[in-house]
C-alpha positions as a Markdown table, in Angstrom:
| # | Residue | x | y | z |
|---|---|---|---|---|
| 1 | Met | -101.6 | -39.1 | -156.0 |
| 2 | Thr | -104.4 | -40.0 | -158.4 |
| 3 | Ser | -107.3 | -37.5 | -158.4 |
| 4 | Val | -110.0 | -38.4 | -155.9 |
| 5 | Asp | -113.6 | -37.5 | -155.9 |
| 6 | Glu | -114.2 | -34.9 | -153.2 |
| 7 | Lys | -117.0 | -36.9 | -151.6 |
| 8 | Asp | -114.8 | -40.0 | -151.4 |
| 9 | Lys | -111.9 | -37.9 | -150.1 |
| 10 | Lys | -114.0 | -36.4 | -147.3 |
| 11 | Arg | -115.3 | -39.8 | -146.4 |
| 12 | Phe | -111.8 | -41.3 | -146.4 |
| 13 | Leu | -110.5 | -38.6 | -144.2 |
| 14 | Glu | -113.4 | -39.2 | -141.7 |
| 15 | Leu | -112.4 | -42.8 | -141.6 |
| 16 | Thr | -108.8 | -41.9 | -140.8 |
| 17 | Arg | -110.0 | -40.0 | -137.8 |
| 18 | Met | -111.4 | -43.2 | -136.2 |
| 19 | Lys | -109.4 | -45.0 | -133.6 |
| 20 | Tyr | -106.7 | -47.4 | -134.8 |
| 21 | Val | -108.7 | -50.5 | -134.1 |
| 22 | Asp | -111.8 | -49.1 | -135.9 |
| 23 | Gln | -109.6 | -48.3 | -139.0 |
| 24 | Ala | -108.3 | -51.9 | -139.0 |
| 25 | Lys | -111.8 | -53.3 | -138.7 |
| 26 | Trp | -113.0 | -51.1 | -141.5 |
| 27 | Tyr | -110.3 | -52.4 | -143.8 |
| 28 | Leu | -110.8 | -56.0 | -142.8 |
| 29 | Asn | -114.6 | -55.8 | -143.3 |
| 30 | Gly | -114.3 | -54.1 | -146.6 |
| 31 | Phe | -111.6 | -56.3 | -148.2 |
| 32 | Trp | -112.0 | -59.6 | -146.3 |
| 33 | Gly | -111.7 | -61.7 | -149.4 |
| 34 | Ser | -108.0 | -60.6 | -149.8 |
| 35 | Ala | -107.4 | -59.4 | -146.3 |
| 36 | Glu | -108.3 | -62.6 | -144.4 |
| 37 | Lys | -104.8 | -64.1 | -145.0 |
| 38 | Glu | -103.3 | -60.8 | -143.8 |
| 39 | Ala | -105.5 | -60.4 | -140.7 |
| 40 | Glu | -102.9 | -61.4 | -138.2 |
| 41 | Asn | -100.3 | -59.0 | -139.8 |
| 42 | Ile | -102.9 | -56.2 | -139.7 |
| 43 | Trp | -103.5 | -57.0 | -136.0 |
| 44 | Lys | -99.8 | -56.8 | -135.3 |
| 45 | Met | -99.4 | -53.6 | -137.3 |
| 46 | Thr | -102.4 | -52.0 | -135.4 |
| 47 | Gln | -100.8 | -53.0 | -132.0 |
| 48 | Lys | -97.5 | -51.4 | -133.2 |
| 49 | Phe | -99.3 | -48.1 | -134.2 |
| 50 | Ile | -100.9 | -48.1 | -130.7 |
| 51 | Ser | -97.6 | -48.7 | -128.9 |
| 52 | Leu | -95.8 | -46.0 | -130.9 |
| 53 | Asp | -98.6 | -43.4 | -130.2 |
| 54 | Thr | -97.1 | -42.2 | -126.9 |
| 55 | Lys | -99.8 | -39.7 | -126.3 |
| 56 | Ala | -103.2 | -41.1 | -127.4 |
| 57 | Lys | -102.3 | -44.8 | -127.5 |
| 58 | Ala | -105.4 | -46.8 | -128.4 |
| 59 | Asn | -107.5 | -43.7 | -128.7 |
| 60 | Gly | -105.2 | -42.3 | -131.4 |
| 61 | Cys | -105.6 | -42.4 | -135.2 |
| 62 | Glu | -102.3 | -41.4 | -136.8 |
| 63 | Leu | -98.6 | -41.3 | -136.2 |
| 64 | Asp | -96.4 | -38.2 | -136.7 |
| 65 | Glu | -93.4 | -38.4 | -139.1 |
| 66 | Phe | -91.0 | -39.4 | -136.3 |
| 67 | Met | -93.1 | -42.3 | -135.1 |
| 68 | Ala | -94.1 | -43.3 | -138.7 |
| 69 | His | -90.3 | -43.7 | -139.3 |
| 70 | His | -90.1 | -46.0 | -136.3 |
| 71 | Phe | -93.1 | -48.0 | -137.6 |
| 72 | Leu | -91.6 | -48.5 | -141.0 |
| 73 | Glu | -88.3 | -49.5 | -139.4 |
| 74 | Ser | -90.1 | -52.2 | -137.4 |
| 75 | Leu | -91.1 | -53.7 | -140.7 |
| 76 | Gly | -87.6 | -53.7 | -141.9 |
| 77 | Glu | -88.0 | -50.5 | -144.1 |
| 78 | Thr | -85.0 | -48.4 | -143.0 |
| 79 | Leu | -85.5 | -45.1 | -144.8 |
| 80 | Thr | -83.7 | -41.8 | -144.9 |
| 81 | Val | -85.7 | -38.7 | -143.9 |
| 82 | Ile | -86.0 | -37.8 | -147.5 |
| 83 | Glu | -87.2 | -41.3 | -148.5 |
| 84 | Leu | -89.7 | -41.3 | -145.6 |
| 85 | Arg | -91.2 | -38.0 | -146.6 |
| 86 | Ala | -91.5 | -39.2 | -150.2 |
| 87 | Lys | -93.3 | -42.3 | -149.0 |
| 88 | Leu | -95.5 | -40.3 | -146.7 |
| 89 | Arg | -96.5 | -38.0 | -149.6 |
| 90 | Lys | -97.9 | -41.1 | -151.3 |
| 91 | Ile | -99.6 | -42.4 | -148.2 |
| 92 | Asp | -100.7 | -39.1 | -146.6 |
| 93 | Leu | -104.0 | -38.0 | -148.3 |
| 94 | Asp | -104.4 | -34.8 | -146.4 |
| 95 | Ala | -100.7 | -33.9 | -146.5 |
| 96 | Asp | -100.6 | -33.2 | -142.8 |
| 97 | Gly | -97.3 | -35.1 | -142.4 |
| 98 | Lys | -98.9 | -37.8 | -140.4 |
| 99 | Met | -99.7 | -41.4 | -141.2 |
| 100 | Ala | -103.1 | -42.9 | -140.3 |
| 101 | Leu | -103.4 | -46.7 | -140.1 |
| 102 | Leu | -105.9 | -46.8 | -142.9 |
| 103 | Glu | -103.7 | -44.7 | -145.1 |
| 104 | Tyr | -100.8 | -47.1 | -144.6 |
| 105 | Leu | -103.0 | -50.2 | -145.2 |
| 106 | Cys | -104.3 | -48.8 | -148.4 |
| 107 | Phe | -100.7 | -48.0 | -149.5 |
| 108 | Arg | -99.4 | -51.4 | -148.4 |
| 109 | Tyr | -102.1 | -53.4 | -150.1 |
| 110 | Asn | -102.5 | -51.1 | -153.1 |
| 111 | Val | -106.1 | -50.2 | -152.4 |
| 112 | Gly | -107.5 | -46.9 | -153.8 |
| 113 | Val | -109.0 | -44.2 | -151.7 |
| 114 | Ala | -112.4 | -44.5 | -153.4 |
| 115 | Ala | -112.5 | -48.2 | -152.8 |
| 116 | Ala | -111.6 | -47.8 | -149.1 |
| 117 | Ala | -114.1 | -45.0 | -148.6 |
| 118 | Asn | -116.9 | -47.1 | -150.0 |
| 119 | Ala | -115.8 | -50.5 | -148.7 |
| 120 | Pro | -118.8 | -52.6 | -147.8 |
| 121 | Gln | -118.9 | -53.5 | -144.1 |
| 122 | Gly | -121.2 | -56.5 | -144.4 |
| 123 | Gly | -124.3 | -57.5 | -142.4 |
| 124 | Thr | -127.7 | -55.9 | -141.9 |
| 125 | Pro | -128.5 | -53.1 | -139.4 |
| 126 | Glu | -129.8 | -55.9 | -137.1 |
| 127 | Asp | -126.4 | -57.7 | -137.5 |
| 128 | Gln | -124.7 | -54.5 | -136.5 |
| 129 | Lys | -126.8 | -54.3 | -133.4 |
| 130 | Glu | -125.6 | -57.7 | -132.4 |
| 131 | Ile | -122.0 | -56.9 | -133.2 |
| 132 | Asp | -122.3 | -53.7 | -131.1 |
| 133 | Ala | -123.7 | -55.8 | -128.2 |
| 134 | Ala | -120.8 | -58.3 | -128.5 |
| 135 | Ala | -118.4 | -55.4 | -128.7 |
| 136 | Lys | -119.8 | -54.1 | -125.4 |
| 137 | Val | -119.1 | -57.4 | -123.8 |
| 138 | Leu | -115.6 | -57.2 | -125.2 |
| 139 | Asp | -115.2 | -53.8 | -123.7 |
| 140 | Glu | -116.1 | -55.2 | -120.3 |
| 141 | Leu | -113.6 | -58.0 | -120.9 |
| 142 | Ser | -110.9 | -55.4 | -121.8 |
| 143 | Thr | -111.7 | -53.4 | -118.6 |
| 144 | Ala | -111.5 | -56.6 | -116.5 |
| 145 | Leu | -108.3 | -57.6 | -118.2 |
| 146 | Ala | -106.7 | -54.2 | -117.5 |
| 147 | Asp | -107.6 | -54.6 | -113.8 |
| 148 | Leu | -106.3 | -58.1 | -113.7 |
| 149 | Gln | -103.0 | -57.1 | -115.3 |
| 150 | Ala | -102.7 | -54.2 | -112.7 |
| 151 | Lys | -103.4 | -56.6 | -109.8 |
| 152 | Leu | -101.0 | -59.2 | -111.2 |
| 153 | Ala | -98.2 | -56.6 | -111.4 |
| 154 | Ser | -99.1 | -55.4 | -107.9 |
| 155 | Thr | -99.0 | -59.0 | -106.6 |
| 156 | Arg | -95.7 | -59.7 | -108.2 |
| 157 | Lys | -94.2 | -56.5 | -106.7 |
| 158 | Ala | -95.5 | -57.5 | -103.3 |
| 159 | Glu | -94.0 | -61.0 | -103.6 |
| 160 | Glu | -90.7 | -59.5 | -104.6 |
| 161 | Glu | -90.8 | -57.2 | -101.6 |
| 162 | Leu | -91.6 | -60.2 | -99.4 |
| 163 | Lys | -88.7 | -62.1 | -100.9 |
| 164 | Glu | -86.4 | -59.2 | -100.1 |
| 165 | Ala | -87.8 | -58.9 | -96.6 |
| 166 | Val | -87.3 | -62.7 | -95.9 |
| 167 | Ala | -83.7 | -62.4 | -97.2 |
| 168 | Ser | -83.1 | -59.4 | -94.9 |
| 169 | Leu | -84.6 | -61.3 | -91.9 |
| 170 | His | -82.4 | -64.4 | -92.6 |
| 171 | Lys | -79.4 | -62.1 | -92.7 |
| 172 | Gln | -80.3 | -60.4 | -89.4 |
| 173 | Gln | -81.2 | -63.7 | -87.8 |
| 174 | Glu | -77.8 | -65.2 | -88.8 |
| 175 | Ala | -76.0 | -62.2 | -87.4 |
| 176 | Tyr | -78.0 | -62.5 | -84.2 |
| 177 | Asp | -77.4 | -66.2 | -83.8 |
| 178 | Ser | -73.7 | -65.7 | -84.6 |
| 179 | Glu | -73.4 | -63.0 | -81.9 |
| 180 | Cys | -75.3 | -65.2 | -79.3 |
| 181 | Lys | -72.9 | -68.1 | -80.1 |
| 182 | Arg | -69.9 | -65.9 | -79.7 |
| 183 | Leu | -71.0 | -64.5 | -76.4 |
| 184 | Glu | -71.9 | -67.9 | -75.1 |
| 185 | Glu | -68.5 | -69.4 | -76.0 |
| 186 | Lys | -66.8 | -66.4 | -74.5 |
| 187 | Ser | -68.8 | -66.7 | -71.2 |
| 188 | Lys | -67.6 | -70.4 | -70.9 |
| 189 | Asn | -64.1 | -69.9 | -72.1 |
| 190 | Met | -61.9 | -70.4 | -69.0 |
| 191 | Thr | -59.0 | -68.6 | -70.7 |
| 192 | Phe | -60.8 | -65.3 | -70.1 |
| 193 | Ser | -61.0 | -63.7 | -66.7 |
| 194 | Val | -64.1 | -64.0 | -64.5 |
| 195 | Val | -64.9 | -60.4 | -65.2 |
| 196 | Leu | -64.8 | -60.9 | -69.0 |
| 197 | Arg | -66.8 | -64.1 | -68.7 |
| 198 | Asn | -69.5 | -62.5 | -66.6 |
| 199 | Lys | -69.6 | -59.5 | -68.9 |
| 200 | Ala | -70.2 | -61.8 | -71.9 |
| 201 | Ala | -72.9 | -63.8 | -69.9 |
| 202 | Asn | -74.7 | -60.5 | -69.1 |
| 203 | Glu | -74.5 | -59.3 | -72.7 |
| 204 | Leu | -75.9 | -62.7 | -73.8 |
| 205 | Ala | -78.8 | -62.5 | -71.3 |
| 206 | Gln | -79.6 | -59.0 | -72.5 |
| 207 | Leu | -79.4 | -60.1 | -76.2 |
| 208 | Lys | -81.8 | -63.0 | -75.6 |
| 209 | Gly | -84.1 | -60.9 | -73.5 |
| 210 | Lys | -85.0 | -58.6 | -76.4 |
| 211 | Asp | -84.3 | -58.7 | -80.1 |
| 212 | Pro | -81.8 | -56.1 | -81.3 |
| 213 | Leu | -83.3 | -53.3 | -83.3 |
| 214 | Pro | -82.1 | -54.6 | -86.8 |
| 215 | Leu | -83.6 | -58.0 | -86.2 |
| 216 | Asn | -86.8 | -56.7 | -84.7 |
| 217 | Lys | -87.2 | -54.3 | -87.6 |
| 218 | Ala | -86.6 | -57.2 | -90.1 |
| 219 | Lys | -89.2 | -59.3 | -88.4 |
| 220 | Leu | -91.8 | -56.5 | -88.5 |
| 221 | Thr | -91.0 | -55.8 | -92.2 |
| 222 | Gln | -91.3 | -59.4 | -93.1 |
| 223 | Gly | -94.6 | -59.7 | -91.3 |
| 224 | Ala | -96.0 | -56.7 | -93.0 |
| 225 | Ala | -94.8 | -57.9 | -96.4 |
| 226 | Leu | -96.4 | -61.2 | -95.9 |
| 227 | Lys | -99.8 | -59.6 | -95.1 |
| 228 | Arg | -99.5 | -57.5 | -98.2 |
| 229 | Val | -98.9 | -60.5 | -100.3 |
| 230 | Glu | -101.9 | -62.4 | -98.8 |
| 231 | Lys | -104.1 | -59.3 | -99.5 |
| 232 | Glu | -102.8 | -58.9 | -103.0 |
| 233 | Arg | -103.3 | -62.6 | -103.8 |
| 234 | Lys | -106.9 | -62.5 | -102.6 |
| 235 | Ala | -107.6 | -59.4 | -104.8 |
| 236 | Leu | -105.9 | -61.2 | -107.7 |
| 237 | Glu | -108.1 | -64.2 | -107.3 |
| 238 | Val | -111.2 | -62.0 | -107.5 |
| 239 | Ala | -109.9 | -60.2 | -110.6 |
| 240 | Gln | -109.0 | -63.5 | -112.1 |
| 241 | Ala | -112.5 | -65.0 | -111.6 |
| 242 | Asp | -114.1 | -61.8 | -113.0 |
| 243 | Thr | -111.9 | -61.8 | -116.1 |
| 244 | Gln | -112.6 | -65.4 | -116.7 |
| 245 | Ala | -116.3 | -64.8 | -116.5 |
| 246 | Lys | -116.0 | -61.9 | -118.9 |
| 247 | Ala | -113.9 | -64.0 | -121.3 |
| 248 | Asp | -116.5 | -66.7 | -121.2 |
| 249 | Ala | -119.3 | -64.2 | -121.9 |
| 250 | Ala | -117.3 | -62.7 | -124.8 |
| 251 | Ser | -116.7 | -66.2 | -126.3 |
| 252 | Ala | -120.4 | -67.0 | -126.0 |
| 253 | Ala | -121.4 | -63.8 | -127.7 |
| 254 | Leu | -119.0 | -64.4 | -130.6 |
| 255 | Glu | -120.2 | -68.0 | -131.0 |
| 256 | Asn | -123.7 | -66.7 | -131.2 |
| 257 | Leu | -122.7 | -64.2 | -134.0 |
| 258 | Lys | -120.9 | -66.9 | -135.9 |
| 259 | Ala | -123.8 | -69.2 | -135.7 |
| 260 | Lys | -126.1 | -66.6 | -137.2 |
| 261 | Gly | -123.7 | -65.7 | -140.0 |
| 262 | Gly | -124.0 | -62.7 | -142.3 |
| 263 | Ala | -122.2 | -60.3 | -139.9 |
| 264 | Ser | -119.1 | -58.3 | -140.7 |
| 265 | Leu | -116.4 | -60.9 | -141.0 |
| 266 | Gly | -113.5 | -58.6 | -140.3 |
| 267 | Ser | -115.1 | -57.4 | -137.1 |
| 268 | Met | -115.9 | -60.9 | -136.0 |
| 269 | Trp | -112.4 | -62.0 | -136.6 |
| 270 | Trp | -111.0 | -59.0 | -134.7 |
| 271 | Met | -113.3 | -59.7 | -131.7 |
| 272 | Asp | -112.3 | -63.3 | -131.6 |
| 273 | Arg | -108.6 | -62.3 | -131.7 |
| 274 | Glu | -109.2 | -60.0 | -128.8 |
| 275 | Val | -110.6 | -62.8 | -126.8 |
| 276 | Gln | -107.7 | -65.0 | -127.6 |
| 277 | Glu | -105.3 | -62.3 | -126.6 |
| 278 | Ala | -107.1 | -61.8 | -123.3 |
| 279 | Lys | -106.9 | -65.5 | -122.5 |
| 280 | Lys | -103.1 | -65.3 | -122.6 |
| 281 | Phe | -103.4 | -63.4 | -119.3 |
| 282 | Leu | -105.8 | -65.9 | -117.7 |
| 283 | Pro | -104.5 | -68.6 | -115.3 |
| 284 | Gln | -103.6 | -71.8 | -117.1 |
| 285 | Ser | -103.6 | -73.7 | -113.8 |
| 286 | Lys | -104.2 | -72.9 | -110.2 |
| 287 | Gly | -101.6 | -70.4 | -109.1 |
| 288 | Gly | -100.1 | -69.9 | -112.6 |
| 289 | Phe | -100.5 | -67.5 | -115.4 |
| 290 | Ala | -99.8 | -67.8 | -119.1 |
| 291 | Ala | -96.7 | -65.9 | -120.2 |
| 292 | Lys | -97.2 | -62.6 | -121.9 |
| 293 | Lys | -96.1 | -62.6 | -125.5 |
């Protein structure tokens, strides 16, 4: 690797310790002129880094050699261990055998360490305050979205349990009705003796007097499942409304930033992309949700 000034090296290493999203924003802000057309790809690469970081997830900053291999494979770069290590030596500034997102972006787009370390972030301190304020609104949206997704999953699980309970109830009801029909026919069938007909009539009376245990249990299970679904749906509606309000607030904050101009363009693009991603999980019509992509 080309010799790097110690000050720039130290600064670059500090940047690679930031969370994945912050590394991506730093790169986009610093090289927006050329990075704008790659913004969506950088978004996807960042999400891939996060998904492969099984321990830290979004709070992580670098992938180990094993996960770095998987990342490169996802881009169609199938490498041997030797080839991967050779590539990592080019990417990995501190030679710790791990790959930070910013290290990879600089390698992929042929950006030097010094240029990345000193990349201008755009905007004035006042602009940054407004970006930070908008970011706070986005954090609230992210929290609301996570809650919405959890409630959506819980609702779907409850609905599936209700579906199973209804199917079980139908099965037990059909068995009950079939048995009642059999006993009634037997009680009226003159080919049977009086004793057998009376026995069938008594059994039928007992059966109609009280549901058998399997049918009674199925009814109770179905009733409880229905109550759970109703409760989950109400909680989902509340979460849905809260997330929609947070999404509207985030959109308004971003529009305000755009109107003023001069802010960090990469950060603004990223925040706008986060809002669009969140909207995928918001209801498109009453009772329906957009499909997750």
